Each structure stands twice: as structure tokens, then as C-alpha cells.
C-alpha positions in Angstrom: -15.6 230.5 61.7 -15.3 231.3 65.4 -12.8 229.1 67.3 -14.1 227.6 70.6 -12.5 228.8 73.9 -11.7 226.4 76.7 -11.1 227.1 80.3 -7.8 225.6 81.6 -7.7 223.7 84.9 -4.7 222.3 86.7 -5.1 218.5 86.4 -3.4 217.7 89.7 -5.6 219.8 92.0 -4.7 222.0 94.8 -2.2 221.0 97.5 -4.1 220.3 100.7 -1.2 219.7 103.2 1.1 221.9 105.1 4.8 221.1 104.5 6.7 220.0 107.6 10.1 221.2 108.7 12.5 218.2 108.4 14.9 217.4 111.2 18.5 218.3 110.6 20.8 215.6 109.3 23.0 213.9 111.9 26.6 215.3 111.7 28.3 211.9 111.3 27.2 208.7 112.9 30.1 208.1 115.3 28.7 207.8 118.9 25.1 208.0 117.6 22.3 205.6 118.3 20.5 204.2 115.2 17.1 202.6 115.7 16.0 200.0 113.2 12.3 199.5 112.2 11.1 196.7 110.0 7.8 195.2 108.8 9.2 191.7 109.1 9.0 190.9 105.4 11.7 190.0 102.9 15.0 189.4 104.5 15.2 192.5 106.7 17.1 190.5 109.3 19.9 189.9 106.8 19.9 193.5 105.5 20.1 194.9 109.1 22.9 192.6 109.9 24.9 193.8 107.0 24.1 197.5 107.7 25.2 197.1 111.3 28.4 195.5 110.3 29.3 198.2 107.7 28.3 201.2 109.7 30.1 199.9 112.8 33.3 199.7 110.7 32.8 203.1 109.2 31.6 205.0 112.3 33.3 204.0 115.6 31.0 204.1 118.6 27.8 203.8 116.6 25.1 202.0 118.5 22.0 200.2 117.3 18.6 199.5 118.8 17.4 196.3 117.1 14.1 196.1 115.2 12.9 193.4 117.6 12.7 196.0 120.3 10.0 197.9 118.4 8.0 195.0 116.9 6.5 194.6 113.5 5.6 197.9 111.9 3.0 196.2 109.8 0.0 194.2 110.9 -2.6 194.0 113.6 -0.7 196.3 116.1 0.5 198.7 113.4 -1.6 201.7 114.4 -0.7 201.4 118.1 3.1 201.0 117.3 3.1 204.0 114.9 1.3 206.2 117.5 3.8 205.2 120.2 6.8 205.4 118.0 7.9 209.0 118.8 8.1 208.2 122.5 9.7 204.8 121.9 12.4 206.5 119.8 13.0 209.1 122.5 13.1 206.4 125.2 15.8 204.5 123.4 17.8 207.7 122.6 17.6 207.3 118.9 19.5 209.9 116.8 18.6 208.3 113.5 16.3 205.6 112.2 16.6 203.1 109.4 13.2 201.8 108.4 13.1 198.8 106.1 10.0 197.6 104.1 9.7 194.2 102.6 8.7 193.9 99.0 
């Protein structure tokens, strides 16, 4: 009896994106500006308050640009905000970003 032969295919398909070079990590946060982004869901205001408090204690001179400056990252103006985000981050001198999503 002849055994059947099957062609093998990769189930996940071919990769169709070009990997991006990631920015280098900040060398410490002292004196840096951290911008906060939020979709205004699930207690981000409380979370950001705690993060600001803890990071300020740990890294003297760290500055924050509050999420209210950038607006809601989810909703009717989402596409416009995300498109403008690189320039907004540069304009506010952001060295790092904390982006929070509600659940």
C-alpha cells in the first residue's frame, strides 16, 4: 500500500511588515519630561496620579505633561490626535511616554 504524501504549509502565513528600529531607552528619568496619554477609561486619573508621585520621588527633576493636554486617545477625534501626536510630543519636549488604556 502506497502512503499518501502531503505538502506542508506554514499556518501563520508570510510576514508582511518591515520591522521598525526602536528608539533607545532613556538613560534614567531624572530631568526628563514624561508625557501621559490616556483613553479616559477606567481610573487612569488615579493611576497617573500615583505614577507621578512615585516617579517624582525616585527621579528628582522629572517633569510630566498631563494627559489632559493631549486629549482623549480614543473616540471621535482619535485619528486626528494620533496623526498629530509626533509633533505634539516634540512640541512638549517629551523624552518618554506613558500610554494608559482602560479596560
